[in-house]
C-alpha positions in Angstrom: -85.9 -74.8 -67.0 -88.7 -74.2 -69.4 -89.8 -71.3 -72.2 -93.4 -70.3 -73.0 -93.7 -67.9 -76.2 -97.2 -66.3 -74.9 -98.6 -64.8 -78.6 -101.9 -64.1 -80.2 -103.6 -63.4 -83.8 -104.4 -59.9 -82.6 -103.5 -56.5 -80.3 -105.3 -56.7 -77.0 -106.1 -60.4 -76.8 -105.5 -60.5 -73.0 -101.4 -62.2 -73.9 -100.6 -60.4 -71.0 -103.2 -60.9 -68.5 -102.1 -64.6 -68.8 -98.8 -64.2 -68.6 -98.7 -62.3 -65.7 -101.9 -65.2 -64.2 -99.3 -67.6 -65.1 -96.7 -65.9 -63.2 -98.5 -65.6 -60.4 -99.4 -69.6 -60.1 -96.1 -70.7 -61.5 -94.8 -68.7 -58.2 -97.3 -70.5 -55.7 -96.1 -73.4 -57.1 -93.1 -73.3 -55.7 -90.6 -72.2 -59.4 -89.1 -68.9 -59.8 -90.3 -67.4 -62.4 -89.3 -64.5 -65.0 -92.0 -62.6 -67.4 -89.7 -61.3 -70.2 -91.8 -58.6 -72.9 -90.4 -58.6 -76.5 -89.8 -55.4 -78.6 -92.2 -54.5 -81.6 -95.4 -53.1 -80.9 -97.2 -49.5 -78.6 -97.9 -51.8 -76.1 -94.1 -53.0 -75.0 -93.1 -50.0 -73.5 -96.0 -50.6 -71.0 -96.4 -53.8 -70.4 -92.4 -54.5 -69.4 -92.6 -51.9 -67.2 -96.0 -53.5 -65.7 -93.7 -56.9 -65.7 -90.6 -55.3 -63.9 -93.3 -54.5 -60.8 -94.1 -57.2 -60.3 -92.9 -59.2 -57.1 -93.0 -62.4 -58.2 -90.8 -61.9 -61.3 -87.9 -62.7 -60.5 -86.2 -60.7 -63.3 -86.8 -57.2 -62.9 -85.4 -55.5 -65.5 -86.9 -53.1 -66.8 -87.7 -52.0 -70.2 -88.9 -54.8 -73.3 -86.2 -57.1 -75.4 -84.8 -58.2 -78.5 -85.7 -62.2 -78.4 -81.5 -63.2 -78.2 -82.2 -61.3 -74.8 -85.3 -63.1 -73.2 -83.0 -66.4 -72.1 -83.2 -66.6 -68.2 -82.2 -68.0 -65.4 -85.6 -69.2 -63.8 -87.8 -72.4 -63.5 -90.1 -71.1 -66.4 -89.7 -68.1 -68.5 -92.8 -66.3 -69.5 -91.8 -64.0 -72.8 -94.9 -62.0 -74.2 -94.6 -61.6 -78.2 -96.1 -58.6 -80.3 -99.9 -60.8 -81.6 -98.9 -62.0 -84.9 -97.2 -65.5 -86.3 -95.1 -66.6 -84.0 -93.2 -69.6 -85.6 -89.6 -68.7 -86.4 -89.6 -66.6 -82.8 -90.2 -70.1 -81.7 -87.7 -72.1 -82.5 -85.3 -69.5 -82.4 -86.0 -69.2 -78.4 -86.6 -73.3 -77.9 -89.9 -72.3 -77.1 -93.2 -73.9 -76.6 -96.4 -71.7 -78.3 -99.2 -70.6 -76.2 -101.6 -69.2 -77.8 -104.1 -66.2 -76.8 -107.5 -65.7 -78.1 -109.9 -63.6 -77.8 -113.9 -64.9 -77.9 -115.5 -64.8 -81.2 -119.0 -66.9 -82.4 -118.3 -68.4 -84.2 -114.8 -68.8 -83.0 -112.1 -66.6 -84.5 -111.5 -68.2 -88.3 -107.4 -68.3 -87.9 -107.3 -70.3 -84.7 -106.7 -73.0 -86.2 -104.5 -72.0 -89.1 -102.0 -70.5 -86.7 -101.8 -73.4 -84.4 -101.5 -76.1 -86.5 -98.2 -75.0 -88.7 -96.9 -74.3 -85.0 -96.8 -78.9 -84.5 -95.9 -80.0 -80.9 -94.5 -76.7 -80.3 -97.5 -75.7 -79.9 -98.6 -75.4 -76.1 -101.7 -74.9 -76.6 -104.1 -72.6 -76.8 -106.3 -69.4 -74.0 -109.4 -68.5 -75.1 -109.8 -65.4 -73.4 -113.4 -62.8 -72.7 -115.7 -65.9 -72.7 -119.5 -65.2 -71.9 -120.2 -67.1 -69.0 -123.5 -68.3 -70.6 -121.3 -69.2 -73.4 -118.7 -71.8 -72.0 -119.5 -75.3 -72.2 -120.6 -73.7 -76.1 -117.0 -72.2 -76.9 -115.3 -75.7 -75.3 -117.2 -77.6 -78.2 -116.5 -75.3 -80.8 -112.7 -75.3 -80.1 -112.3 -79.1 -79.9 -114.6 -79.0 -83.4 -111.4 -77.5 -85.1 -108.8 -79.4 -83.0 -107.7 -76.9 -80.8 -105.3 -78.1 -78.5 -108.2 -76.4 -75.0 -105.5 -75.1 -72.7 -108.4 -73.3 -70.8 -111.6 -70.4 -70.8 -110.8 -67.0 -69.3 -114.8 -65.4 -68.5 -115.4 -62.3 -69.5 -114.2 -60.1 -66.8 -115.7 -56.8 -65.8 -112.4 -56.0 -63.7 -110.3 -56.9 -66.3 -111.9 -55.1 -69.4 -112.4 -51.5 -67.8 -109.8 -48.9 -68.1 -107.6 -47.1 -65.5 -108.5 -43.4 -63.9 -105.1 -42.6 -65.8 -106.6 -44.0 -69.4 -110.1 -41.9 -68.5 -108.3 -38.9 -68.1 -106.3 -39.4 -71.1 -109.3 -39.8 -73.2 -111.4 -36.8 -72.1 -108.2 -34.8 -72.0 -109.6 -34.4 -68.7 -108.1 -31.7 -65.7 -107.7 -33.8 -63.1 -106.5 -33.9 -59.1 -105.2 -35.7 -56.9 -104.5 -38.4 -60.4 -100.5 -39.3 -58.9 -101.9 -41.9 -56.4 -105.0 -42.8 -58.0 -104.4 -42.8 -62.0 -104.3 -47.3 -61.9 -107.4 -47.5 -60.7 -109.6 -49.4 -62.1 -112.9 -47.8 -63.1 -115.2 -50.9 -63.5 -118.6 -49.3 -62.0 -119.0 -45.7 -63.0 -122.4 -44.3 -63.1 -123.9 -41.6 -64.9 -126.1 -38.5 -62.9 -129.5 -38.1 -63.6 -130.8 -35.0 -64.9 -133.1 -34.3 -62.6 -132.9 -31.4 -60.1 -132.5 -34.9 -56.9 -128.8 -34.3 -55.3 -129.2 -38.4 -55.7 -127.5 -39.0 -52.5 -129.3 -42.2 -51.6 -128.9 -43.7 -55.4 -125.6 -43.5 -55.3 -125.1 -44.7 -51.9 -127.2 -47.3 -53.5 -125.5 -48.1 -56.6 -122.1 -47.8 -55.0 -120.5 -46.9 -58.4 -117.0 -45.7 -58.4 -116.8 -43.0 -60.7 -119.5 -40.9 -61.0 -120.1 -38.6 -64.2 -122.1 -35.4 -63.8 -122.5 -32.2 -65.3 -120.7 -29.0 -64.4 -123.3 -27.4 -64.2 -125.4 -30.3 -61.0 -122.9 -28.7 -57.9 -125.4 -30.4 -55.5 -125.1 -33.5 -57.3 -121.5 -33.3 -57.6 -121.7 -32.9 -53.8 -124.2 -35.8 -53.2 -122.1 -38.1 -55.0 -118.9 -37.2 -52.9 -121.3 -37.8 -49.5 -122.2 -40.8 -50.9 -118.7 -41.9 -50.7 -117.8 -41.8 -54.1 -114.5 -42.5 -54.4 -114.0 -40.2 -58.6 -116.1 -37.7 -59.8 -116.1 -37.3 -63.9 -117.5 -33.7 -64.1 -118.6 -32.7 -67.8 -119.2 -29.6 -69.5 -116.4 -27.2 -69.2 -117.5 -25.3 -65.8 -115.0 -24.5 -63.4 -115.9 -26.1 -60.2 -117.6 -24.6 -56.9 -115.8 -23.9 -54.2 -118.0 -26.3 -52.1 -117.4 -29.3 -54.0 -113.9 -28.4 -54.3 -113.0 -28.8 -51.0 -115.3 -31.0 -49.8 -113.3 -33.2 -52.2 -110.3 -32.0 -51.7 -110.8 -33.1 -47.9 -110.8 -36.5 -48.3 -108.1 -36.7 -51.1 -110.7 -37.4 -53.5 -109.6 -37.1 -57.6 -112.2 -35.1 -59.4 -111.4 -35.2 -64.1 -113.1 -31.6 -65.4 -113.6 -32.4 -69.4 -115.0 -30.2 -72.0 -117.0 -32.9 -73.4 -120.2 -32.8 -73.0 -121.7 -36.4 -70.7 -123.1 -37.9 -74.1 -119.9 -36.9 -75.9 -117.7 -38.1 -72.6 -119.4 -41.0 -72.0 -119.7 -42.6 -75.9 -114.9 -41.8 -75.4 -115.6 -44.4 -72.4 -117.3 -46.1 -74.3 -114.0 -47.0 -76.4 -111.8 -47.4 -73.9 -113.9 -51.1 -72.2 -112.5 -53.8 -73.6 -109.7 -52.0 -75.2 -107.1 -50.9 -72.7 -103.7 -52.8 -72.1 -103.9 -54.7 -69.2 -102.3 -52.8 -65.8 -102.8 -52.3 -62.4 -102.6 -54.0 -59.1 -106.8 -54.9 -59.5 -106.2 -56.8 -62.3 -102.7 -59.0 -61.3 -105.1 -60.1 -58.6 -107.9 -60.7 -60.5 -106.4 -62.3 -63.5 -104.8 -65.0 -61.0 -107.9 -65.6 -59.6 -109.5 -66.4 -63.5 -106.8 -68.5 -64.0 -106.9 -70.2 -60.3 -108.5 -73.8 -62.7 -105.3 -73.7 -65.3 -103.0 -76.8 -65.3 -99.9 -75.5 -65.0 -98.4 -78.6 -64.6 -99.4 -79.9 -68.2 -97.5 -76.4 -69.2 -94.4 -76.2 -68.2 
């Protein structure tokens, strides 16, 4: 049995995505896997809930745990810790520490100082959100500072995007048909035009998974629905016209109505991209794909 403590210098560096990807890879390799979330920060409850629902997680205990409760009988135990200095924690858990850092140019200055004190208990570093054009430069930078590089995870639209539930929350939206679509990842939103054109061809051509449209543009709302848009975000606080509402209800298409105008709504949405906790089946699958080249034998 082996344990990996997954840590990061800063929150939202990608620890949960890495833990899920590793768990899936170990399971596919025939190992029993336990994913554990330690208590201690604002994301612990959500992360623990995500782990408990994963089919490849052999430990289904809901809720975050204290370090003394982290031990399991699985072949590989992946323990996600709150961001911060892991030295004492790694020793108490008898675990190797895998460091996750979000990409920056230059490499985050605290990475060498974060790794060094861990000594032999440092399993290495995974750098996330690396732009495709910077992959080789990031690899060279890690080597220059003496970091034990395990993997580079490229920047990815799906992993960076928020869920529909997070969007509804930040827009303070009145939503229909949200329960079954709350975890849908909105990675291809578009803003409807300000023209009088219903824009159905425009929506069909760009294949968005959410259309942001003004409340006083019912023809564009209907055009988006007819073009197959799976979600509308209607701005300005105006009520939907009955024929738009009926058309959405026919196919149970979620509509988020917000009091914010289009500019204010988009500004609020922009802050979500790249800054929301990891969640949802689409992100689980995508994280596993991106970690496909990771050498799990060396980590185990």
